[in-house]
N, C-alpha and C positions, 0 to 999 in steps of 0.2 A: 504493500500500500504506500509506504513511504517513497519507494522508488517511482511509483506512478505519479505521486504528487510532485516529486522533484522534476520529472520529465515535463509534467504539465506546467510547472512554473517556468521552465525554460522556454516553452512555447509562448506563454502569455507575456513574459517580460523580455523576450529576445528583442534586440533592436531591429527596426525595420530595415529591409534591404535598401541600400543606397540607390537613388534614382540615377539613371544614366545621364551623363553630362551631354550637353547639346552642342552640335556643330551647326551653326546657322549659315546657310548659303544665301547670300543676297546677290542675285544676278539677273540676267535678261534671258532671251530665248535660247542662248547657247547653253544655259544651265537648266532651263525649264523643260527642255526636251521637245522643242518645237518640231512638228512633223513626224515625231516618233511617239511611241507609248511612254508615259512618264516613268514607268519601271525600267525603261532602257536607258534613260539619261544618266550621265556620269554621277550625279549626286545619289541616285538610287543604287548604282553599283558600289559607290562608297559605303552606303549603309550595309550592303551585303558583305563587303570586305571587313568592316568593323565587327560584324557578327561572326564571321568565320574566324577572325583573330581573337575573338572574345574580349575585345576592347570595350570598355564601359562608356560608349558614346552612342548617341542617336543623331540622325541628320534631320534637320528641319529645313527643307528647301523652299524658300519664299521667293524664288526667281519668277519673274513675270515677263512674258514675251513683249517686246517693245519698250521695256523699262529703260529710262535714262537715269543718270546719277541723281538728278533732282527728284525723280520719282522714288528712288530708293531712299534718299535722305528723308523724304516726307513720311515714309513708312517705318523708318528705322527705330525711332524711340519706342513705338508700340511693339515692334518686333523684339527689341531687347527686353522690354518689360514682360512680354508674354512668354518668352523662351529662356531668358536668363542664360545665354550661351556661355560655354567655356571657351569656344573658338568661333570666330566669324571669318568666313571666306567672302571677300568683296570681289565680285566679278562683274562690275558695272563699267560703263563708259563706251561700249561699242556703239550704242545708238546715239550717244552724244556726237561721236566722230562721224558716223554715217550722215547725220543731219548737219554737220558743220557747225555745231554749237561752240560758243566761246570756250577755249580750253581753261581759262582761269575759273570759269563757273564750274566745270567738271572737277578741277583741282580742289576748289573750296568744298564742294559736296563730298568728295571722297575723304578729304582730310577731316571734315566734321564728323563723318561716320567713324573713322578710325579713332579719333579722340573720344567719341561717345562710347565706343566699344571698350576701349581701355578703361575708361572711368567706371564702367560696369563690371570690370574684372576680367574681361575676355581678351584672349590673344587673337591677333589679326593676321590673316594671309591676304595680301593684295594680289589679284590676278590681272595682268595687263593685257592689252590688245593691240593689234596692228590694223591699219587700213590699207585698202588696195593702193598701188602706186599712182593710180590716176588722180588721187587726191593731192598730189604735188607736195610742196613743202609742208603743208598742213599735216600730212600723214606722218612725216618724221617728227614734227613737233608734238603731235598727239602721242606717239609711242614714247617719246622721251619724257613726257609729263608723268607717266606712271612711275618711271624710275626715279624721277625727282621727288615724287610724293613718298615713295618707299624710303628713300635716303633721308628725307627731312623728318619723317615720322619714325624712322628706325624700326620698320615693320618687316615681317617676312614677305618675300616677294617672288612671284612667278611671272617673269617678263611677258610671256605670250601664251595665253591659254590654249590656243589652237596650234601651237608649234608642231606637234607630231603629225598633224593631218593637213596643214596648210598647203603643202605642195602635192597633195594627192587628190586630184579632182574626183576620183571614183569614190571617195569617202564623204562627198558632199551631195546634198539633195539637189533637185533640179534648179533651185534658185541660186545655187553656187555660193550660198552664204551659211547655210545651216548643216552641220555634220549629220551623217546618217547614224543609224543604230550601230553599224559595224565600227564606227569611229569612236564610240563612247568608251569602250575599254581602254583604248589608247589614251584618251583624255584623262581617264582615271589614273593610269600609270604615270602620266605626266604630272598630275597634281599631287600624287601621293608622296613623293620624296620631299616636297616643300611643306606638305601638311604634317607629315609624321612627327617631326620634332616638336610640334605644338601640342601633341596629344600626351600630356603628362599625367 
């Protein structure tokens, strides 16, 4: 009887299991899985990898197709409050560039999100982007701005999210902008080395 009561007390008073820490992905269509099933997008594949490795993290993918850095900034405070992430992946800016929006505006939006994430206790990975060469000098300035932000804010940095697929047209959909489902594992393998050191 005493043994039974002892075991019962362990069950009653045992501390609850710790909730998984959250990786918040704030991106655009390149992370939302545009044109493919959401389960095929690289953030979903990241969730599978975390599960396979038994790492105590879950992925909250708040990426929205067409999102700009301003749109992400507008949603960011609520996202931080709702998910209280341990890690934030910022993969925004592509739509700013495609629309030719002022680079200073993008820079301010991304820096504001980085600062807010850090104040909340989250670690940040900034994922950069490139534009097609027909954008001229603006394309070079656009790409350089991500590096400048990462250096100024001393944050983890992935220079070009699409680097492993950018020169492989067969891995893009008919619009030649959005990667196919077959490209997503390559994107995950590209993101993983930059993300892994942040998973403490």
